[in-house]
N, C-alpha and C positions, 0 to 999 in steps of 0.2 A: 344283532349287531356284533361284528367281529371285535375281539379283545383289543386289537391294535387301535381301534377308533375311539375307545373310551378315554375320558379325560384322566389325567394322572391321579387325581383324588379318587375317582371311581375305581381305578386299578388298585390303589392303595387299600381302599375299603374291601374290595373283593379278596385281596391277598391276605390282609392282616386281620380281618374280622373273625375268621375261625380261631385264630390265636387269642384274640381278645375274649371271645366267648369261652374258650377253654380255660383261660386264666381266671375269669370271673366265676366260673362254675367249679373250678378245682383248686383255687387257692384262697384268696381273700373275699369275704362276703360280709354283708351287714345282716344281722338277724335280730329278731325282737324276742324279748323274754317277758313272760307273764307269770303270775303266781307268786307265792310267798316263800318257797323253799330256800331262796338265796337272799332274803331280807336279812340284814340291812344293806348288803352289797348292791343288790338290785331291788327295784320296786319298793322304795321306802314308804311311799304313800299307797294305801290300799286302792286297788284298781288301776294303778299306774303300770306303764310298761317301760322297759329299758332297751336301748339299742346296743348291740355288741358287734365288734369287728372280730371275725373268726377266720382261722386258717383251716381250710378243708383239704390241703394237699395230701394228707395221709402219710407223709414222710415219717411221722412219729410211729406208725405201725411197723415200719421196716426196722426201726431201731428204738424200741420203747425205752430201753434202759438209759439211753443218752438223750432222748428227746422229751420224755415226760418227767416232770419234777413234782415233788410234794408242793402243794398250794397252787398248782396250775388249775385254772378253771376250764372245764371241758364241756363240749356238747356230746351227748351219747344217746344211743338207743336204749330204751328201758328194757331190762332183761325180762320183765314180766309182760310187757306189751310193746313189741318191737315197732309198732306204728307211732309210738310216742317218743318225742325227743326230750331229753332232760338236760338241764344245766347243773353241774355239780362241781365240787372242788376235790381234787385228789388229796387224800390224807395219808395214803400209804402206797408204796410201790412193791413189786415182787420181792419177797424175802423179808419185808418189814413185818414187825410184830405190832399188832394193833389191839388196843383195849376198846371193844365196842362201847359206844355211848349208851345204848339201850340195854338195860338190865335184863330184859327178857330174851336177849340174843342167846342162842344155844351154847355158846362158848364164852368163857371169861376173857380169853385172849385168842387172837387169830393171826396166823402167819399167812401173809398174802401169797397165793400160789404163783408159779411162773406164768408170765404173760397175762397177769391180772393186776388190777389196782383196787384200792379201797377208796370209795368216794362218799362224801357227805355234803349235805346242803348247809349253808351258813345258819339257817334258822332251824334249830333242832326240833322245835315243836311242830313245824309244818313241812318236814322233809321226809320223803320216802327215799331211802338211800341204802348204802351197804349195811347199815344197821338193821335193815329190813330184809334185803335180798342177798347179802353177803358180797364177797369180792366180785368184781366185774371184769369180764374178759376185755383185753385191749381191743379186740375185734369189734366191740360195740361202740368204741369211741369214733365219733364222726368228725370232730373238729376240736382244735384248741382255741380257746377264747384269748385273743390278744389284748384287747382294750375295750373299755366301756366308752361308748360314743355319746357325748352330751353336747349338742349344738348350741344349747343356751348358755354354756359356761366355757370360758377360755381355760385351758388350751384344747378343749373338745375331746381329747382322748385321755383316759385315766387308767392307771396301773391297777391290776387286780390281785397282785401277789399277797397283799395283806388282807386277811379275812379268815373266817371260820372260827371254831371255838377257841383257838389260841389267841386270836385278836380280841375276842370278847373278854377272855380271862385277863389279858394284859390291860385292857381298858378298865375292868373292874378293879384290878390291883392298883392302877394309877389313881383311881377315884378314892379307894380306901386309904391311900397314903395321905390324903388331905383332910 
């Protein structure tokens, strides 16, 4: 059938569907998180899963100094097993000086190298992160997590900037004050 004989909606689908597919594959996606490394931010109940809205555009790789921030939650390839995707929180950017949480880490302080980040899971007891494998290359970052998606609670999308060991210490300090 010639293109000119197609209905306007069929033409629209043929013209714009590649763009829609490209945007869905390369920008915003919904992904599912399992495991305990980011508890209590994700998967508060054992065996539960959490849905996340992630940005896969890769623009942060072109300009990591201006696009990545401390406390951003990211999806990254494991430096130990590149087949595995991990969800971690950025705790240090290039040039930052970090005190590793793990006492067995080979250095007492670490300066994050150029084009690397220091990542940690929010649950220090169940997280394999930079405290185990060191700073992570920005090239291993697949996506930035934008929001937590929870269809059972309004407004459905939740900010993730608060979390990690600083948030836990802040909560403990507030409890101790009472």
